[in-house]
TIKE-387069 format. One record per residue (C-alpha): x, y, z; residue number from 1. Coordinates in pm, whole numbers, plus 50000, padded with zeros to 5 digits. Layout:
((X; Y; Z); NUM)
...
//
This chain:
((40973; 77956; 63541); 1)
((40594; 77998; 63531); 2)
((40631; 78284; 63280); 3)
((40885; 78097; 63069); 4)
((40677; 77780; 63023); 5)
((40387; 77946; 62828); 6)
((40648; 78131; 62616); 7)
((40826; 77804; 62544); 8)
((40499; 77633; 62454); 9)
((40399; 77924; 62227); 10)
((40739; 77904; 62053); 11)
((40704; 77529; 61997); 12)
((40349; 77582; 61866); 13)
((40454; 77850; 61622); 14)
((40749; 77642; 61506); 15)
((40522; 77342; 61452); 16)
((40281; 77560; 61257); 17)
((40576; 77697; 61054); 18)
((40699; 77348; 60967); 19)
((40350; 77238; 60883); 20)
((40311; 77531; 60644); 21)
((40641; 77440; 60481); 22)
((40515; 77081; 60450); 23)
((40196; 77201; 60290); 24)
((40393; 77419; 60051); 25)
((40619; 77135; 59954); 26)
((40325; 76899; 59912); 27)
((40147; 77149; 59689); 28)
((40452; 77165; 59467); 29)
((40609; 77474; 59304); 30)
((40410; 77786; 59242); 31)
((40376; 77821; 58859); 32)
((40279; 78182; 58859); 33)
((40581; 78277; 59074); 34)
((40819; 78074; 58855); 35)
((40669; 78226; 58538); 36)
((40708; 78579; 58682); 37)
((41066; 78515; 58780); 38)
((41131; 78365; 58438); 39)
((41006; 78670; 58244); 40)
((41149; 78920; 58493); 41)
((41497; 78773; 58456); 42)
((41486; 78716; 58080); 43)
((41747; 78934; 57910); 44)
((41560; 78987; 57580); 45)
((41807; 79157; 57343); 46)
((42060; 79192; 57623); 47)
((42274; 79490; 57729); 48)
((42424; 79516; 57381); 49)
((42086; 79529; 57209); 50)
((42154; 79863; 57037); 51)
((42428; 79700; 56829); 52)
((42213; 79438; 56650); 53)
((41865; 79373; 56512); 54)
((41699; 79036; 56487); 55)
((41658; 78866; 56147); 56)
((41327; 78678; 56071); 57)
((41451; 78332; 56169); 58)
((41536; 78454; 56523); 59)
((41168; 78479; 56611); 60)
((41176; 78098; 56639); 61)
((41478; 78098; 56875); 62)
((41341; 78368; 57099); 63)
((40964; 78388; 57054); 64)
((40918; 78587; 57373); 65)
((41078; 78897; 57220); 66)
((41062; 78844; 56843); 67)
((40754; 78630; 56740); 68)
((40453; 78792; 56584); 69)
((40163; 78598; 56429); 70)
((40161; 78569; 56051); 71)
((39893; 78769; 55871); 72)
((39852; 78518; 55593); 73)
((39575; 78337; 55775); 74)
((39289; 78545; 55904); 75)
((38997; 78463; 56130); 76)
((38905; 78261; 56445); 77)
((38960; 77886; 56452); 78)
((38866; 77621; 56706); 79)
((39056; 77310; 56825); 80)
((38927; 77078; 56559); 81)
((38986; 77334; 56278); 82)
((39351; 77370; 56375); 83)
((39408; 76992; 56360); 84)
((39212; 76949; 56036); 85)
((39392; 77225; 55859); 86)
((39746; 77125; 55964); 87)
((39678; 76763; 55870); 88)
((39704; 76884; 55510); 89)
((39916; 77198; 55531); 90)
((40199; 77063; 55758); 91)
((40148; 76681; 55748); 92)
((40492; 76618; 55905); 93)
((40401; 76821; 56212); 94)
((40053; 76664; 56230); 95)
((40183; 76306; 56219); 96)
((40455; 76378; 56472); 97)
((40183; 76509; 56706); 98)
((39946; 76224; 56622); 99)
((40203; 75974; 56730); 100)
((40274; 76154; 57056); 101)
((40119; 76115; 57399); 102)
((39965; 76461; 57363); 103)
((39722; 76347; 57096); 104)
((39546; 76090; 57317); 105)
((39578; 76133; 57695); 106)
((39320; 75862; 57766); 107)
((39566; 75613; 57621); 108)
((39797; 75704; 57914); 109)
((39512; 75656; 58166); 110)
((39439; 75308; 58023); 111)
((39800; 75182; 58050); 112)
((39828; 74872; 58270); 113)
((40054; 74921; 58572); 114)
((40295; 74667; 58429); 115)
((40372; 74896; 58131); 116)
((40704; 75083; 58155); 117)
((40519; 75405; 58069); 118)
((40262; 75363; 58343); 119)
((40450; 75627; 58549); 120)
((40295; 75878; 58308); 121)
((39959; 75826; 58471); 122)
((40086; 76003; 58783); 123)
((40246; 76266; 58564); 124)
((39914; 76330; 58398); 125)
((39736; 76354; 58736); 126)
((40001; 76612; 58845); 127)
((39946; 76810; 58522); 128)
((39568; 76821; 58583); 129)
((39619; 76918; 58942); 130)
((39845; 77208; 58837); 131)
((39587; 77326; 58583); 132)
((39311; 77309; 58848); 133)
((39530; 77517; 59073); 134)
((39578; 77774; 58796); 135)
((39205; 77783; 58723); 136)
((39243; 77638; 58377); 137)
((39053; 77321; 58463); 138)
((38756; 77261; 58699); 139)
((38817; 77037; 58991); 140)
((38778; 76681; 58872); 141)
((38794; 76779; 58507); 142)
((39034; 76578; 58292); 143)
((39235; 76656; 57987); 144)
((39169; 76438; 57687); 145)
((39414; 76593; 57445); 146)
((39687; 76857; 57414); 147)
((39626; 76993; 57069); 148)
((39761; 77277; 56848); 149)
((39546; 77539; 57024); 150)
((39669; 77445; 57374); 151)
((40030; 77516; 57287); 152)
((39988; 77788; 57025); 153)
((39696; 77974; 57183); 154)
((39671; 77878; 57543); 155)
((39587; 77565; 57750); 156)
((39213; 77507; 57748); 157)
((39131; 77767; 57486); 158)
((38826; 77699; 57265); 159)
((38914; 77942; 56989); 160)
((39194; 78179; 56888); 161)
((39224; 78454; 56630); 162)
((39504; 78313; 56415); 163)
((39649; 78646; 56301); 164)
((39628; 78808; 56642); 165)
((39669; 78552; 56917); 166)
((39884; 78278; 56778); 167)
((40197; 78223; 56987); 168)
((40519; 78022; 56954); 169)
((40547; 77823; 57277); 170)
((40834; 77915; 57515); 171)
((40955; 77758; 57839); 172)
((40667; 77912; 58036); 173)
((40415; 77773; 57790); 174)
((40548; 77419; 57846); 175)
((40575; 77494; 58214); 176)
((40204; 77563; 58233); 177)
((40145; 77187; 58240); 178)
((40493; 77064; 58329); 179)
((40541; 77281; 58639); 180)
((40778; 77048; 58816); 181)
((41015; 77021; 58521); 182)
((40990; 77395; 58464); 183)
((41089; 77461; 58821); 184)
((41379; 77212; 58812); 185)
((41519; 77361; 58495); 186)
((41486; 77716; 58627); 187)
((41661; 77621; 58952); 188)
((41989; 77604; 58754); 189)
((41988; 77982; 58779); 190)
((42055; 77962; 59155); 191)
((42397; 77812; 59123); 192)
((42670; 78034; 59263); 193)
((43048; 77966; 59233); 194)
((43233; 78013; 59557); 195)
((43515; 78234; 59415); 196)
((43291; 78391; 59142); 197)
((43457; 78191; 58863); 198)
((43132; 78223; 58671); 199)
((42830; 78451; 58717); 200)
((42523; 78325; 58903); 201)
((42358; 78043; 58717); 202)
((42632; 78021; 58454); 203)
((42699; 77803; 58269); 204)
((42370; 77627; 58226); 205)
((42083; 77573; 57984); 206)
((41872; 77809; 58198); 207)
((42086; 78109; 58107); 208)
((42227; 78008; 57766); 209)
((42036; 78281; 57578); 210)
((42169; 78536; 57831); 211)
((42523; 78409; 57759); 212)
((42451; 78455; 57388); 213)
((42321; 78811; 57386); 214)
((42579; 78928; 57643); 215)
((42862; 78807; 57421); 216)
((43018; 79121; 57272); 217)
((43142; 78976; 56943); 218)
((42804; 78805; 56882); 219)
((42636; 79145; 56914); 220)
((42914; 79317; 56712); 221)
((42901; 79083; 56411); 222)
((42752; 79232; 56097); 223)
((42696; 78879; 55959); 224)
((42373; 78818; 56145); 225)
((42293; 78501; 55946); 226)
((42617; 78348; 56075); 227)
((42569; 78478; 56424); 228)
((42227; 78316; 56450); 229)
((42408; 77983; 56428); 230)
((42488; 78046; 56794); 231)
((42120; 78102; 56867); 232)
((42031; 77759; 56734); 233)
((42193; 77607; 57041); 234)
((42174; 77900; 57282); 235)
((41792; 77901; 57287); 236)
((41730; 77642; 57557); 237)
((41653; 77921; 57800); 238)
((41369; 78016; 57567); 239)
((41218; 77684; 57467); 240)
((41205; 77315; 57552); 241)
((41219; 77165; 57198); 242)
((41594; 77151; 57188); 243)
((41576; 76823; 57371); 244)
((41213; 76724; 57328); 245)
((41174; 76772; 56949); 246)
((40846; 76913; 56833); 247)
((40583; 76790; 56768); 248)
((40643; 76449; 56923); 249)
((40797; 76579; 57244); 250)
((40917; 76235; 57322); 251)
((41079; 76168; 57664); 252)
((41233; 75850; 57515); 253)
((41405; 76057; 57250); 254)
((41537; 76305; 57500); 255)
((41691; 76022; 57705); 256)
((41924; 75916; 57426); 257)
((42273; 76068; 57363); 258)
((42183; 76178; 57010); 259)
((41938; 76421; 57157); 260)
((42240; 76608; 57297); 261)
((42449; 76582; 56980); 262)
((42311; 76887; 56794); 263)
((42470; 77127; 57039); 264)
((42730; 76925; 57224); 265)
((42961; 76858; 56942); 266)
((43244; 77027; 56756); 267)
((43532; 77262; 56837); 268)
((43479; 77374; 57195); 269)
((43216; 77134; 57329); 270)
((43272; 76792; 57170); 271)
((43111; 76594; 57446); 272)
((42911; 76385; 57207); 273)
((43209; 76270; 57007); 274)
((43400; 76199; 57327); 275)
((43113; 75995; 57470); 276)
((43046; 75801; 57154); 277)
((43403; 75691; 57112); 278)
((43452; 75609; 57483); 279)
((43386; 75259; 57608); 280)
((43057; 75388; 57749); 281)
((42955; 75506; 57407); 282)
((43069; 75180; 57249); 283)
((42840; 74984; 57473); 284)
((42554; 75222; 57397); 285)
((42600; 75170; 57025); 286)
((42664; 74794; 57027); 287)
((42412; 74692; 57293); 288)
((42198; 74988; 57394); 289)
((42028; 75092; 57072); 290)
((41883; 74747; 57024); 291)
((41825; 74634; 57378); 292)
((41781; 74922; 57621); 293)
((41434; 75055; 57689); 294)
((41434; 75436; 57672); 295)
((41069; 75463; 57773); 296)
((41176; 75382; 58125); 297)
((41236; 75682; 58356); 298)
((41604; 75752; 58424); 299)
((41575; 75644; 58786); 300)
((41485; 75296; 58665); 301)
((41718; 75286; 58365); 302)
((41940; 75016; 58498); 303)
((41697; 74806; 58697); 304)
((41410; 74815; 58444); 305)
((41555; 74968; 58128); 306)
((41840; 74723; 58090); 307)
((42114; 74986; 58063); 308)
((42464; 74839; 58099); 309)
((42648; 75165; 58062); 310)
((42573; 75532; 58130); 311)
((42430; 75782; 57880); 312)
((42473; 76160; 57893); 313)
((42136; 76190; 58062); 314)
((42196; 75912; 58319); 315)
((42508; 76095; 58446); 316)
((42411; 76460; 58413); 317)
((42049; 76449; 58531); 318)
((42146; 76260; 58845); 319)
((42255; 76402; 59180); 320)
((42280; 76180; 59487); 321)
((42033; 75933; 59345); 322)
((41777; 76196; 59242); 323)
((41700; 76284; 58879); 324)
((41577; 76621; 58768); 325)
((41600; 76885; 58489); 326)
((41869; 77071; 58691); 327)
((42186; 76957; 58519); 328)
((42448; 77158; 58701); 329)
((42433; 77021; 59053); 330)
((42762; 76833; 59001); 331)
((42935; 77092; 58782); 332)
((43297; 77152; 58881); 333)
((43519; 77247; 58580); 334)
((43215; 77377; 58386); 335)
((43251; 77481; 58022); 336)
((43627; 77534; 58027); 337)
((43920; 77498; 58264); 338)
((44055; 77822; 58422); 339)
((44319; 77883; 58687); 340)
((44052; 78021; 58919); 341)
((43896; 77671; 58921); 342)
((44218; 77476; 58923); 343)
((44349; 77672; 59223); 344)
((44032; 77608; 59429); 345)
((43956; 77239; 59377); 346)
((44024; 77167; 59743); 347)
((43748; 77407; 59850); 348)
((43449; 77223; 60009); 349)
((43214; 77338; 59731); 350)
((43429; 77151; 59474); 351)
((43504; 76852; 59703); 352)
((43131; 76797; 59773); 353)
((43055; 76786; 59404); 354)
((43347; 76556; 59336); 355)
((43211; 76316; 59596); 356)
((42876; 76333; 59424); 357)
((43048; 76222; 59103); 358)
((43218; 75938; 59291); 359)
((42873; 75823; 59403); 360)
((42737; 75846; 59046); 361)
((43028; 75643; 58903); 362)
((42989; 75393; 59187); 363)
((42670; 75275; 59028); 364)
((42890; 75060; 58803); 365)
((43246; 75103; 58939); 366)
((43405; 75078; 59280); 367)
((43433; 75407; 59473); 368)
((43811; 75354; 59469); 369)
((43826; 75333; 59090); 370)
((43590; 75630; 59053); 371)
((43801; 75847; 59281); 372)
((44129; 75740; 59117); 373)
((43995; 75824; 58773); 374)
((43853; 76162; 58877); 375)
((44181; 76253; 59052); 376)
((44371; 76162; 58731); 377)
((44122; 76365; 58520); 378)
((44172; 76669; 58746); 379)
((44546; 76651; 58724); 380)
((44550; 76587; 58351); 381)
((44323; 76887; 58300); 382)
((44558; 77105; 58509); 383)
((44856; 76978; 58302); 384)
((44682; 77089; 57981); 385)
((44589; 77423; 58139); 386)
((44951; 77485; 58234); 387)
((45059; 77457; 57869); 388)
((44788; 77695; 57756); 389)
((44867; 77947; 58032); 390)
((45236; 77956; 57939); 391)
((45145; 78025; 57579); 392)
((44904; 78301; 57687); 393)
((45188; 78488; 57861); 394)
((45396; 78477; 57538); 395)
((45113; 78609; 57322); 396)
((45019; 78881; 57566); 397)
((45384; 78992; 57591); 398)
((45408; 79017; 57216); 399)
((45098; 79234; 57215); 400)
((45234; 79452; 57503); 401)
((45569; 79493; 57323); 402)
((45393; 79589; 56995); 403)
((45557; 79308; 56804); 404)
((45256; 79131; 56649); 405)
((45247; 79131; 56269); 406)
((45098; 79456; 56148); 407)
((45022; 79573; 56502); 408)
((45145; 79927; 56434); 409)
((45038; 79953; 56072); 410)
((44740; 79727; 55990); 411)
((44543; 79633; 56296); 412)
((44185; 79759; 56273); 413)
((43991; 79769; 56597); 414)
((43709; 79510; 56624); 415)
((43354; 79647; 56588); 416)
((43180; 79787; 56898); 417)
((43098; 79679; 57160); 418)
((43398; 79442; 57127); 419)
((43734; 79555; 57263); 420)
((44071; 79465; 57123); 421)
((44278; 79202; 57303); 422)
((44549; 78955; 57230); 423)
((44416; 78610; 57139); 424)
((44059; 78711; 57235); 425)
((43742; 78520; 57175); 426)
((43634; 78767; 56909); 427)
((43927; 78658; 56690); 428)
((43754; 78331; 56626); 429)
((43463; 78508; 56463); 430)
((43599; 78833; 56317); 431)
((43905; 78923; 56115); 432)
((44025; 79235; 55934); 433)
((44371; 79317; 55817); 434)
((44624; 79174; 56067); 435)
((44369; 79147; 56345); 436)
((44409; 78873; 56444); 437)
((44765; 78808; 56359); 438)
((44859; 78442; 56294); 439)
((45001; 78382; 56638); 440)
((44689; 78514; 56805); 441)
((44461; 78296; 56598); 442)
((44671; 77992; 56695); 443)
((44641; 78087; 57059); 444)
((44266; 78148; 57032); 445)
((44234; 77795; 56892); 446)
((44453; 77667; 57173); 447)
((44250; 77807; 57468); 448)
((43901; 77785; 57315); 449)
((43944; 77452; 57138); 450)
((44245; 77243; 57232); 451)
((44245; 77274; 57611); 452)
((43866; 77232; 57629); 453)
((43870; 76923; 57411); 454)
((44156; 76785; 57619); 455)
((43960; 76839; 57941); 456)
((43635; 76699; 57799); 457)
((43810; 76403; 57650); 458)
((43955; 76313; 57986); 459)
((43634; 76342; 58182); 460)
((43438; 76148; 57918); 461)
((43692; 75867; 57926); 462)
((43802; 75901; 57561); 463)
((44177; 75833; 57567); 464)
((44246; 75906; 57200); 465)
((44040; 76224; 57229); 466)
((44244; 76380; 57506); 467)
((44589; 76242; 57433); 468)
((44629; 76255; 57049); 469)
((44336; 76328; 56828); 470)
((44198; 76645; 56992); 471)
((44374; 76724; 57319); 472)
((44728; 76704; 57442); 473)
((44894; 76652; 57105); 474)
((44705; 76952; 56952); 475)
((44791; 77156; 57258); 476)
((45158; 77094; 57211); 477)
((45135; 77147; 56832); 478)
((44991; 77494; 56885); 479)
((45231; 77560; 57169); 480)
((45525; 77486; 56941); 481)
((45387; 77712; 56671); 482)
((45336; 77998; 56914); 483)
((45695; 77960; 57051); 484)
((45830; 77953; 56694); 485)
((45632; 78269; 56599); 486)
((45750; 78438; 56919); 487)
((46112; 78367; 56827); 488)
((46060; 78475; 56465); 489)
((45894; 78799; 56558); 490)
((46150; 78887; 56822); 491)
((46445; 78799; 56600); 492)
((46295; 79008; 56315); 493)
((46250; 79298; 56560); 494)
((46607; 79259; 56686); 495)
((46745; 79240; 56327); 496)
((46554; 79555; 56235); 497)
((46695; 79731; 56542); 498)
((47051; 79618; 56452); 499)
((47012; 79730; 56093); 500)
((46881; 80062; 56207); 501)
((47176; 80105; 56448); 502)
((47429; 80020; 56169); 503)
((47262; 80268; 55938); 504)
((47288; 80535; 56198); 505)
((47654; 80463; 56259); 506)
((47735; 80465; 55885); 507)
((47556; 80795; 55846); 508)
((47753; 80939; 56135); 509)
((48079; 80811; 55989); 510)
((47998; 80955; 55645); 511)
((47911; 81285; 55803); 512)
((48241; 81283; 55993); 513)
((48444; 81213; 55673); 514)
((48271; 81492; 55484); 515)
((48339; 81730; 55769); 516)
((48718; 81643; 55761); 517)
((48737; 81707; 55385); 518)
((48564; 82036; 55426); 519)
((48806; 82139; 55690); 520)
((49112; 82046; 55472); 521)
((48980; 82241; 55167); 522)
((48922; 82535; 55389); 523)
((49272; 82517; 55522); 524)
((49426; 82498; 55169); 525)
((49225; 82800; 55056); 526)
((49332; 82992; 55362); 527)
((49701; 82908; 55290); 528)
((49678; 83021; 54927); 529)
((49504; 83334; 55033); 530)
((49766; 83394; 55296); 531)
((50050; 83351; 55047); 532)
((49885; 83590; 54806); 533)
((49847; 83848; 55072); 534)
((50201; 83804; 55188); 535)
((50335; 83841; 54833); 536)
((50151; 84165; 54787); 537)
((50265; 84298; 55120); 538)
((50633; 84182; 55091); 539)
((50698; 84253; 54716); 540)
((51006; 84497; 54685); 541)
((50939; 84865; 54584); 542)
((51077; 84990; 54241); 543)
((51340; 85267; 54272); 544)
((51435; 85550; 54015); 545)
((51768; 85378; 53960); 546)
((51587; 85052; 53861); 547)
((51366; 85233; 53624); 548)
((51676; 85405; 53459); 549)
((51855; 85080; 53410); 550)
((51544; 84922; 53251); 551)
((51506; 85223; 53018); 552)
((51873; 85204; 52906); 553)
((51844; 84829; 52844); 554)
((51541; 84884; 52630); 555)
((51717; 85146; 52409); 556)
((52020; 84916; 52362); 557)
((51788; 84640; 52240); 558)
((51643; 84881; 51981); 559)
((51986; 84978; 51851); 560)
((52072; 84613; 51806); 561)
((51769; 84569; 51589); 562)
//
């Protein structure tokens, strides 16, 4: 016991020291240099299909890390004031956007009264300065007065840059230099792991959306690079922050409004914005919110201080168990699109915990009973839509397996590498040649990539018309009916062709049989005639001397008569 006591005390002491170190680390906040290193180390660049495509000039703005190079049109070194003075006249729109932003005058933030709804930014500014001191950019006690052109496009705290050599296009890490907490939160989306590997680690999320882009085989295969870069214009959030915080204002108030999400979250396979705006939540936002809600208020205070009477995209998706952050996937369950691998595992604790987190979120305005009842209905409705799509999938894949698709054996070019051919594949939404895709495949591609996703997102965004008639269930059944009709048509055509072929074969066989009989008959007749001739020759009586004498006498008598 005497020996055990010192060991126990030592263990407790080391444990206490360990916990204190963790506490210190947490108090110090995230390590910017480590986050930045992880960010660049994990960035896919051109991706594993990079040899199949080359960037066009506009793409340097979507992925500056890999593609941006400074223009050579402006030569020389310029200081902070020169940058601002020049761009006031050369790009006045950018200048005035910046001038109206918080970046242009940080002292204005320091001077805000505590009663101002933006007063929380004073602490934000103090955190930014502390991060910069930690990085050695600022001296201890030194304050920022302004974030100007040179800080973002050259480096925070720089006095001068060589415009043609050192100019940069800011990426996530550049913004994260000051906004370390937000950078860390956004990057933490990459840590999400699905329990049955329904998606890869971190997917789907803003933190890996460029990765999802460049690892898409048809995107890499497309020769129409100007069209393909349309995907980049949304799938660049992994690279930059201005998809939500538009340059050069970088307004938090703008980023808190649903329209900030609309550029990307609209359309065929992710029409969340349309679903939200035509839901009752969106109706309240449009009729009451735009005029009366205060979007300068942080999301955590949106209802109590901002006057919100309904949720926005941001209020729901940035929140998890009462905490708001730039990690938007902590409650993700169905993710981008429904799949059987998700539907079959909804009872798993991973999914159940997240569902309960949604119940808690909805309970801000609704009863927990109402929230659970609606989410249960949404799950089941999504599964019902998925079942229709999966039945159609089997039909299309069987047509492909049986070789019955239109032109499959005569006019089906293979898609460009690195894409691989498949029935109703994703590539068939973006590439077509000859009978690839065939009509039924294109209908199915629309069904799984558009209809079932719209159906699911309409349900979960509480847009009844969206998921029942306009976009979802009705469209699912319309495409289902077309696929079943096409299946019947193709199979009946194949059966008719087989029957016609069989009849032709039988007729040919019959004709060949008739000709054979005729040939046998003619041969028999010839043989008979030949036989009779031979018999006649063989059996003809022999002429005797007596016969010859009689004939001679008869002949002489005939002469005498004459």
